[in-house]
N, CA, C and O atoms as a Maestro MAE file, in Angstrom:
{
 s_m_m2io_version
 :::
 2.0.0
}

f_m_ct {
 s_m_title
 :::
 protein
 m_atom[216] {
  # First column is atom index #
  i_m_mmod_type
  r_m_x_coord
  r_m_y_coord
  r_m_z_coord
  i_m_residue_number
  s_m_chain_name
  s_m_pdb_residue_name
  s_m_pdb_atom_name
  i_m_atomic_number
  :::
  1 25 118.901 81.335 89.960 1 A "MET " " N  " 7
  2 3 118.045 82.384 89.572 1 A "MET " " CA " 6
  3 2 117.019 82.645 90.725 1 A "MET " " C  " 6
  4 15 116.424 81.726 91.288 1 A "MET " " O  " 8
  5 25 116.862 83.921 91.023 2 A "ALA " " N  " 7
  6 3 115.969 84.315 92.138 2 A "ALA " " CA " 6
  7 2 114.574 84.025 91.812 2 A "ALA " " C  " 6
  8 15 114.194 83.936 90.644 2 A "ALA " " O  " 8
  9 25 113.754 83.867 92.884 3 A "ARG " " N  " 7
  10 3 112.337 83.570 92.676 3 A "ARG " " CA " 6
  11 2 111.569 84.691 92.069 3 A "ARG " " C  " 6
  12 15 110.652 84.467 91.279 3 A "ARG " " O  " 8
  13 25 111.926 85.906 92.424 4 A "ASN " " N  " 7
  14 3 111.102 87.067 91.931 4 A "ASN " " CA " 6
  15 2 111.433 87.483 90.506 4 A "ASN " " C  " 6
  16 15 110.662 88.231 89.904 4 A "ASN " " O  " 8
  17 25 112.573 87.020 89.930 5 A "GLU " " N  " 7
  18 3 112.914 87.451 88.567 5 A "GLU " " CA " 6
  19 2 112.020 86.779 87.540 5 A "GLU " " C  " 6
  20 15 111.517 87.448 86.637 5 A "GLU " " O  " 8
  21 25 111.812 85.502 87.651 6 A "LEU " " N  " 7
  22 3 111.065 84.789 86.603 6 A "LEU " " CA " 6
  23 2 109.532 84.800 86.845 6 A "LEU " " C  " 6
  24 15 108.766 84.818 85.882 6 A "LEU " " O  " 8
  25 25 109.111 84.791 88.032 7 A "ARG " " N  " 7
  26 3 107.684 84.745 88.390 7 A "ARG " " CA " 6
  27 2 107.325 85.866 89.329 7 A "ARG " " C  " 6
  28 15 107.163 85.617 90.523 7 A "ARG " " O  " 8
  29 25 107.187 87.134 88.838 8 A "PRO " " N  " 7
  30 3 106.925 88.242 89.751 8 A "PRO " " CA " 6
  31 2 105.437 88.179 90.191 8 A "PRO " " C  " 6
  32 15 104.575 87.620 89.513 8 A "PRO " " O  " 8
  33 25 105.208 88.777 91.347 9 A "VAL " " N  " 7
  34 3 103.782 88.968 91.827 9 A "VAL " " CA " 6
  35 2 103.168 90.121 91.096 9 A "VAL " " C  " 6
  36 15 103.774 91.186 90.986 9 A "VAL " " O  " 8
  37 25 101.965 89.924 90.591 10 A "VAL " " N  " 7
  38 3 101.223 90.968 89.889 10 A "VAL " " CA " 6
  39 2 99.881 91.133 90.432 10 A "VAL " " C  " 6
  40 15 99.277 90.179 90.921 10 A "VAL " " O  " 8
  41 25 99.369 92.362 90.364 11 A "LYS " " N  " 7
  42 3 98.006 92.691 90.791 11 A "LYS " " CA " 6
  43 2 97.080 92.706 89.552 11 A "LYS " " C  " 6
  44 15 97.416 93.281 88.517 11 A "LYS " " O  " 8
  45 25 95.961 92.089 89.682 12 A "LEU " " N  " 7
  46 3 94.948 92.158 88.650 12 A "LEU " " CA " 6
  47 2 93.809 93.007 89.183 12 A "LEU " " C  " 6
  48 15 93.151 92.658 90.163 12 A "LEU " " O  " 8
  49 25 93.583 94.175 88.486 13 A "ARG " " N  " 7
  50 3 92.507 95.099 88.897 13 A "ARG " " CA " 6
  51 2 91.336 94.964 88.006 13 A "ARG " " C  " 6
  52 15 91.504 94.764 86.803 13 A "ARG " " O  " 8
  53 25 90.136 95.065 88.540 14 A "SER " " N  " 7
  54 3 88.861 94.913 87.869 14 A "SER " " CA " 6
  55 2 88.649 96.052 86.858 14 A "SER " " C  " 6
  56 15 88.922 97.207 87.183 14 A "SER " " O  " 8
  57 25 88.180 95.760 85.667 15 A "THR " " N  " 7
  58 3 87.860 96.786 84.683 15 A "THR " " CA " 6
  59 2 86.422 97.362 84.924 15 A "THR " " C  " 6
  60 15 85.990 98.275 84.221 15 A "THR " " O  " 8
  61 25 85.747 96.840 85.867 16 A "ALA " " N  " 7
  62 3 84.348 97.310 86.186 16 A "ALA " " CA " 6
  63 2 84.420 98.565 86.979 16 A "ALA " " C  " 6
  64 15 83.379 99.197 87.158 16 A "ALA " " O  " 8
  65 25 85.556 98.993 87.478 17 A "GLY " " N  " 7
  66 3 85.715 100.216 88.199 17 A "GLY " " CA " 6
  67 2 85.367 100.104 89.675 17 A "GLY " " C  " 6
  68 15 85.140 101.109 90.348 17 A "GLY " " O  " 8
  69 25 85.328 98.851 90.179 18 A "THR " " N  " 7
  70 3 85.054 98.708 91.569 18 A "THR " " CA " 6
  71 2 86.233 98.791 92.506 18 A "THR " " C  " 6
  72 15 86.087 98.947 93.719 18 A "THR " " O  " 8
  73 25 87.430 98.679 91.901 19 A "GLY " " N  " 7
  74 3 88.626 98.714 92.686 19 A "GLY " " CA " 6
  75 2 89.060 97.363 93.292 19 A "GLY " " C  " 6
  76 15 90.027 97.293 94.050 19 A "GLY " " O  " 8
  77 25 88.329 96.305 92.943 20 A "TYR " " N  " 7
  78 3 88.643 94.952 93.544 20 A "TYR " " CA " 6
  79 2 89.842 94.424 92.752 20 A "TYR " " C  " 6
  80 15 89.956 94.623 91.543 20 A "TYR " " O  " 8
  81 25 90.758 93.723 93.502 21 A "THR " " N  " 7
  82 3 91.937 93.221 92.896 21 A "THR " " CA " 6
  83 2 92.171 91.750 93.249 21 A "THR " " C  " 6
  84 15 91.688 91.299 94.287 21 A "THR " " O  " 8
  85 25 92.878 91.003 92.442 22 A "TYR " " N  " 7
  86 3 93.324 89.712 92.698 22 A "TYR " " CA " 6
  87 2 94.833 89.756 92.679 22 A "TYR " " C  " 6
  88 15 95.382 90.538 91.903 22 A "TYR " " O  " 8
  89 25 95.546 88.978 93.470 23 A "ILE " " N  " 7
  90 3 96.993 88.853 93.528 23 A "ILE " " CA " 6
  91 2 97.365 87.502 92.923 23 A "ILE " " C  " 6
  92 15 96.792 86.479 93.296 23 A "ILE " " O  " 8
  93 25 98.303 87.492 92.007 24 A "THR " " N  " 7
  94 3 98.785 86.228 91.387 24 A "THR " " CA " 6
  95 2 100.222 86.348 90.949 24 A "THR " " C  " 6
  96 15 100.815 87.421 91.059 24 A "THR " " O  " 8
  97 25 100.792 85.272 90.457 25 A "ARG " " N  " 7
  98 3 102.077 85.291 89.905 25 A "ARG " " CA " 6
  99 2 102.009 84.972 88.414 25 A "ARG " " C  " 6
  100 15 101.061 84.314 87.986 25 A "ARG " " O  " 8
  101 25 102.996 85.419 87.590 26 A "LYS " " N  " 7
  102 3 102.974 85.115 86.153 26 A "LYS " " CA " 6
  103 2 104.392 84.804 85.716 26 A "LYS " " C  " 6
  104 15 105.376 85.282 86.282 26 A "LYS " " O  " 8
  105 25 104.447 84.016 84.725 27 A "ASN " " N  " 7
  106 3 105.728 83.649 84.135 27 A "ASN " " CA " 6
  107 2 106.108 84.729 83.099 27 A "ASN " " C  " 6
  108 15 105.506 84.816 82.029 27 A "ASN " " O  " 8
  109 25 107.092 85.525 83.434 28 A "ARG " " N  " 7
  110 3 107.493 86.612 82.530 28 A "ARG " " CA " 6
  111 2 108.065 86.166 81.228 28 A "ARG " " C  " 6
  112 15 107.964 86.882 80.232 28 A "ARG " " O  " 8
  113 25 108.688 84.960 81.198 29 A "ARG " " N  " 7
  114 3 109.256 84.450 79.954 29 A "ARG " " CA " 6
  115 2 108.120 84.021 78.984 29 A "ARG " " C  " 6
  116 15 108.244 84.269 77.785 29 A "ARG " " O  " 8
  117 25 107.074 83.419 79.433 30 A "ASN " " N  " 7
  118 3 105.993 83.021 78.513 30 A "ASN " " CA " 6
  119 2 104.981 84.079 78.221 30 A "ASN " " C  " 6
  120 15 104.359 84.052 77.159 30 A "ASN " " O  " 8
  121 25 104.787 85.019 79.124 31 A "ASP " " N  " 7
  122 3 103.779 86.152 78.945 31 A "ASP " " CA " 6
  123 2 104.434 87.429 79.253 31 A "ASP " " C  " 6
  124 15 104.289 87.976 80.346 31 A "ASP " " O  " 8
  125 25 105.192 87.938 78.254 32 A "PRO " " N  " 7
  126 3 105.837 89.243 78.527 32 A "PRO " " CA " 6
  127 2 104.849 90.490 78.597 32 A "PRO " " C  " 6
  128 15 105.103 91.470 79.298 32 A "PRO " " O  " 8
  129 25 103.746 90.382 77.846 33 A "GLU " " N  " 7
  130 3 102.785 91.456 77.835 33 A "GLU " " CA " 6
  131 2 101.898 91.353 79.122 33 A "GLU " " C  " 6
  132 15 101.965 90.407 79.906 33 A "GLU " " O  " 8
  133 25 101.083 92.396 79.251 34 A "ARG " " N  " 7
  134 3 100.194 92.488 80.400 34 A "ARG " " CA " 6
  135 2 99.116 91.390 80.352 34 A "ARG " " C  " 6
  136 15 98.575 91.088 79.288 34 A "ARG " " O  " 8
  137 25 98.823 90.818 81.485 35 A "MET " " N  " 7
  138 3 97.910 89.676 81.591 35 A "MET " " CA " 6
  139 2 96.489 90.236 81.693 35 A "MET " " C  " 6
  140 15 96.242 91.259 82.332 35 A "MET " " O  " 8
  141 25 95.585 89.539 81.050 36 A "VAL " " N  " 7
  142 3 94.122 89.899 81.145 36 A "VAL " " CA " 6
  143 2 93.458 88.519 81.401 36 A "VAL " " C  " 6
  144 15 93.594 87.557 80.645 36 A "VAL " " O  " 8
  145 25 92.714 88.522 82.562 37 A "LEU " " N  " 7
  146 3 91.935 87.303 82.873 37 A "LEU " " CA " 6
  147 2 90.503 87.670 83.160 37 A "LEU " " C  " 6
  148 15 90.230 88.751 83.681 37 A "LEU " " O  " 8
  149 25 89.584 86.785 82.829 38 A "ARG " " N  " 7
  150 3 88.178 86.979 83.084 38 A "ARG " " CA " 6
  151 2 87.850 86.273 84.417 38 A "ARG " " C  " 6
  152 15 87.834 85.044 84.474 38 A "ARG " " O  " 8
  153 25 87.589 87.042 85.481 39 A "LYS " " N  " 7
  154 3 87.326 86.454 86.757 39 A "LYS " " CA " 6
  155 2 86.111 87.126 87.397 39 A "LYS " " C  " 6
  156 15 85.564 88.096 86.872 39 A "LYS " " O  " 8
  157 25 85.707 86.582 88.543 40 A "TYR " " N  " 7
  158 3 84.501 87.074 89.258 40 A "TYR " " CA " 6
  159 2 84.841 88.288 90.057 40 A "TYR " " C  " 6
  160 15 85.843 88.279 90.772 40 A "TYR " " O  " 8
  161 25 84.069 89.324 89.977 41 A "ASP " " N  " 7
  162 3 84.119 90.519 90.791 41 A "ASP " " CA " 6
  163 2 82.995 90.528 91.767 41 A "ASP " " C  " 6
  164 15 81.860 90.794 91.372 41 A "ASP " " O  " 8
  165 25 83.245 90.247 93.050 42 A "PRO " " N  " 7
  166 3 82.149 90.144 94.022 42 A "PRO " " CA " 6
  167 2 81.438 91.445 94.271 42 A "PRO " " C  " 6
  168 15 80.271 91.431 94.664 42 A "PRO " " O  " 8
  169 25 82.092 92.579 94.060 43 A "VAL " " N  " 7
  170 3 81.491 93.908 94.253 43 A "VAL " " CA " 6
  171 2 80.435 94.125 93.181 43 A "VAL " " C  " 6
  172 15 79.301 94.513 93.459 43 A "VAL " " O  " 8
  173 25 80.843 93.862 91.953 44 A "ALA " " N  " 7
  174 3 79.905 93.990 90.799 44 A "ALA " " CA " 6
  175 2 78.998 92.829 90.644 44 A "ALA " " C  " 6
  176 15 78.014 92.920 89.909 44 A "ALA " " O  " 8
  177 25 79.274 91.733 91.301 45 A "ARG " " N  " 7
  178 3 78.519 90.470 91.209 45 A "ARG " " CA " 6
  179 2 78.414 90.000 89.743 45 A "ARG " " C  " 6
  180 15 77.332 89.648 89.273 45 A "ARG " " O  " 8
  181 25 79.554 89.999 89.035 46 A "ALA " " N  " 7
  182 3 79.553 89.499 87.700 46 A "ALA " " CA " 6
  183 2 81.012 89.171 87.325 46 A "ALA " " C  " 6
  184 15 81.970 89.594 87.972 46 A "ALA " " O  " 8
  185 25 81.114 88.380 86.222 47 A "HIS " " N  " 7
  186 3 82.470 88.123 85.682 47 A "HIS " " CA " 6
  187 2 82.927 89.220 84.777 47 A "HIS " " C  " 6
  188 15 82.252 89.540 83.799 47 A "HIS " " O  " 8
  189 25 84.042 89.799 85.071 48 A "VAL " " N  " 7
  190 3 84.623 90.873 84.252 48 A "VAL " " CA " 6
  191 2 86.089 90.655 83.982 48 A "VAL " " C  " 6
  192 15 86.721 89.795 84.597 48 A "VAL " " O  " 8
  193 25 86.648 91.448 83.042 49 A "ASP " " N  " 7
  194 3 88.041 91.312 82.745 49 A "ASP " " CA " 6
  195 2 88.822 91.960 83.842 49 A "ASP " " C  " 6
  196 15 88.467 93.038 84.317 49 A "ASP " " O  " 8
  197 25 89.907 91.298 84.258 50 A "PHE " " N  " 7
  198 3 90.893 91.843 85.234 50 A "PHE " " CA " 6
  199 2 92.174 92.010 84.454 50 A "PHE " " C  " 6
  200 15 92.681 91.070 83.841 50 A "PHE " " O  " 8
  201 25 92.714 93.289 84.491 51 A "ARG " " N  " 7
  202 3 93.983 93.614 83.785 51 A "ARG " " CA " 6
  203 2 95.124 93.836 84.789 51 A "ARG " " C  " 6
  204 15 94.959 94.381 85.880 51 A "ARG " " O  " 8
  205 25 96.292 93.368 84.330 52 A "GLU " " N  " 7
  206 3 97.462 93.496 85.171 52 A "GLU " " CA " 6
  207 2 97.834 95.007 85.289 52 A "GLU " " C  " 6
  208 15 97.874 95.737 84.299 52 A "GLU " " O  " 8
  209 25 98.088 95.411 86.484 53 A "GLU " " N  " 7
  210 3 98.556 96.791 86.710 53 A "GLU " " CA " 6
  211 2 100.007 96.786 87.188 53 A "GLU " " C  " 6
  212 15 100.462 95.844 87.837 53 A "GLU " " O  " 8
  213 25 100.685 97.809 86.869 54 A "ARG " " N  " 7
  214 3 102.118 97.881 87.194 54 A "ARG " " CA " 6
  215 2 102.360 98.993 88.206 54 A "ARG " " C  " 6
  216 15 103.499 99.220 88.613 54 A "ARG " " O  " 8
  :::
 }
 m_bond[215] {
  # First column is bond index #
  i_m_from
  i_m_to
  i_m_order
  :::
  1 1 2 1
  2 2 3 1
  3 3 4 2
  4 3 5 1
  5 5 6 1
  6 6 7 1
  7 7 8 2
  8 7 9 1
  9 9 10 1
  10 10 11 1
  11 11 12 2
  12 11 13 1
  13 13 14 1
  14 14 15 1
  15 15 16 2
  16 15 17 1
  17 17 18 1
  18 18 19 1
  19 19 20 2
  20 19 21 1
  21 21 22 1
  22 22 23 1
  23 23 24 2
  24 23 25 1
  25 25 26 1
  26 26 27 1
  27 27 28 2
  28 27 29 1
  29 29 30 1
  30 30 31 1
  31 31 32 2
  32 31 33 1
  33 33 34 1
  34 34 35 1
  35 35 36 2
  36 35 37 1
  37 37 38 1
  38 38 39 1
  39 39 40 2
  40 39 41 1
  41 41 42 1
  42 42 43 1
  43 43 44 2
  44 43 45 1
  45 45 46 1
  46 46 47 1
  47 47 48 2
  48 47 49 1
  49 49 50 1
  50 50 51 1
  51 51 52 2
  52 51 53 1
  53 53 54 1
  54 54 55 1
  55 55 56 2
  56 55 57 1
  57 57 58 1
  58 58 59 1
  59 59 60 2
  60 59 61 1
  61 61 62 1
  62 62 63 1
  63 63 64 2
  64 63 65 1
  65 65 66 1
  66 66 67 1
  67 67 68 2
  68 67 69 1
  69 69 70 1
  70 70 71 1
  71 71 72 2
  72 71 73 1
  73 73 74 1
  74 74 75 1
  75 75 76 2
  76 75 77 1
  77 77 78 1
  78 78 79 1
  79 79 80 2
  80 79 81 1
  81 81 82 1
  82 82 83 1
  83 83 84 2
  84 83 85 1
  85 85 86 1
  86 86 87 1
  87 87 88 2
  88 87 89 1
  89 89 90 1
  90 90 91 1
  91 91 92 2
  92 91 93 1
  93 93 94 1
  94 94 95 1
  95 95 96 2
  96 95 97 1
  97 97 98 1
  98 98 99 1
  99 99 100 2
  100 99 101 1
  101 101 102 1
  102 102 103 1
  103 103 104 2
  104 103 105 1
  105 105 106 1
  106 106 107 1
  107 107 108 2
  108 107 109 1
  109 109 110 1
  110 110 111 1
  111 111 112 2
  112 111 113 1
  113 113 114 1
  114 114 115 1
  115 115 116 2
  116 115 117 1
  117 117 118 1
  118 118 119 1
  119 119 120 2
  120 119 121 1
  121 121 122 1
  122 122 123 1
  123 123 124 2
  124 123 125 1
  125 125 126 1
  126 126 127 1
  127 127 128 2
  128 127 129 1
  129 129 130 1
  130 130 131 1
  131 131 132 2
  132 131 133 1
  133 133 134 1
  134 134 135 1
  135 135 136 2
  136 135 137 1
  137 137 138 1
  138 138 139 1
  139 139 140 2
  140 139 141 1
  141 141 142 1
  142 142 143 1
  143 143 144 2
  144 143 145 1
  145 145 146 1
  146 146 147 1
  147 147 148 2
  148 147 149 1
  149 149 150 1
  150 150 151 1
  151 151 152 2
  152 151 153 1
  153 153 154 1
  154 154 155 1
  155 155 156 2
  156 155 157 1
  157 157 158 1
  158 158 159 1
  159 159 160 2
  160 159 161 1
  161 161 162 1
  162 162 163 1
  163 163 164 2
  164 163 165 1
  165 165 166 1
  166 166 167 1
  167 167 168 2
  168 167 169 1
  169 169 170 1
  170 170 171 1
  171 171 172 2
  172 171 173 1
  173 173 174 1
  174 174 175 1
  175 175 176 2
  176 175 177 1
  177 177 178 1
  178 178 179 1
  179 179 180 2
  180 179 181 1
  181 181 182 1
  182 182 183 1
  183 183 184 2
  184 183 185 1
  185 185 186 1
  186 186 187 1
  187 187 188 2
  188 187 189 1
  189 189 190 1
  190 190 191 1
  191 191 192 2
  192 191 193 1
  193 193 194 1
  194 194 195 1
  195 195 196 2
  196 195 197 1
  197 197 198 1
  198 198 199 1
  199 199 200 2
  200 199 201 1
  201 201 202 1
  202 202 203 1
  203 203 204 2
  204 203 205 1
  205 205 206 1
  206 206 207 1
  207 207 208 2
  208 207 209 1
  209 209 210 1
  210 210 211 1
  211 211 212 2
  212 211 213 1
  213 213 214 1
  214 214 215 1
  215 215 216 2
  :::
 }
}
């Protein structure tokens, strides 16, 4: 099985509207829906939700 099939690279974009992104991998088999993580946005200087963009 290829590396990119099971664990694709996804971009997490800030919901604060700053345009800041994190890059990560996710397991498509365990998490088929879009990922939402609460992480630090250095532009907004606060913890906000980051949603997976496609």
